[in-house]
C-alpha positions as CSV (number, residue, x, y, z in Angstrom):
1,X,1.1,-1.2,18.8
2,X,1.4,-1.8,15.0
3,X,-0.3,0.7,12.8
4,X,-2.0,-2.4,11.2
5,X,-3.5,-3.7,14.4
6,X,-6.4,-1.3,14.4
7,X,-8.7,0.4,12.0
8,X,-9.0,4.2,11.5
9,X,-9.6,6.1,14.7
10,X,-8.8,9.8,15.0
11,X,-5.7,9.7,12.7
12,X,-3.8,6.7,11.5
13,X,-0.1,7.2,11.3
14,X,1.7,7.4,8.0
15,X,3.8,4.3,7.3
16,X,6.7,3.7,5.0
17,X,7.1,1.6,1.9
18,X,9.0,-1.0,3.9
19,X,6.0,-1.2,6.4
20,X,3.5,-1.5,3.6
21,X,5.6,-4.2,1.8
22,X,5.8,-6.2,5.0
23,X,2.1,-5.7,5.6
24,X,1.2,-7.0,2.2
25,X,3.9,-9.7,2.0
26,X,5.5,-8.3,-1.1
27,X,8.8,-6.7,-1.9
28,X,9.4,-2.9,-1.8
29,X,10.0,-3.0,-5.6
30,X,6.5,-4.4,-6.0
31,X,5.1,-1.6,-3.9
32,X,6.8,1.0,-6.2
33,X,5.6,-0.8,-9.3
34,X,2.1,-0.8,-8.0
35,X,2.3,2.9,-7.3
36,X,3.5,3.6,-10.9
37,X,1.4,1.1,-12.8
38,X,-1.7,0.3,-10.8
39,X,-2.5,3.4,-8.7
40,X,-1.6,2.1,-5.3
41,X,-2.6,5.0,-3.0
42,X,0.6,6.7,-1.8
43,X,1.7,10.2,-1.0
44,X,5.1,11.6,-1.7
45,X,6.5,13.5,1.2
46,X,9.8,15.0,0.3
47,X,11.6,12.1,-1.4
48,X,9.8,9.5,0.6
49,X,6.6,7.6,-0.2
50,X,4.1,7.4,2.7
51,X,1.0,5.4,3.0
52,X,-2.2,5.2,5.1
53,X,-2.8,1.5,5.8
54,X,-6.6,1.8,5.5
55,X,-6.3,3.3,2.0
56,X,-4.0,0.5,0.9
57,X,-6.3,-2.2,2.5
58,X,-9.3,-0.8,0.6
59,X,-7.3,-0.7,-2.6
60,X,-6.3,-4.4,-2.2
61,X,-9.9,-5.4,-1.3
62,X,-11.1,-3.7,-4.5
63,X,-8.9,-6.2,-6.5
64,X,-6.3,-3.8,-7.7
65,X,-3.4,-5.9,-6.5
66,X,-4.6,-8.9,-8.5
67,X,-2.4,-10.0,-11.4
68,X,-3.7,-9.0,-14.8
69,X,-5.1,-11.8,-16.9
70,X,-2.4,-13.4,-19.1
71,X,-3.2,-13.5,-22.9
72,X,-3.9,-17.0,-24.2
């Protein structure tokens, strides 16, 4: 079962940057940019970034993934 197929139960598994990128339909480079520039919820474990899908989904729903307004 995919970690994205269910909501939080006892403990959601940690997923990789590749998994989150596929879940959101963006590139892995975009995921890393969002970590650095927009506060995408991520946790560094060793040299790897890991994510909790419910935290990322909440972050997206809050509008944090939206493109910033372009100046006129």
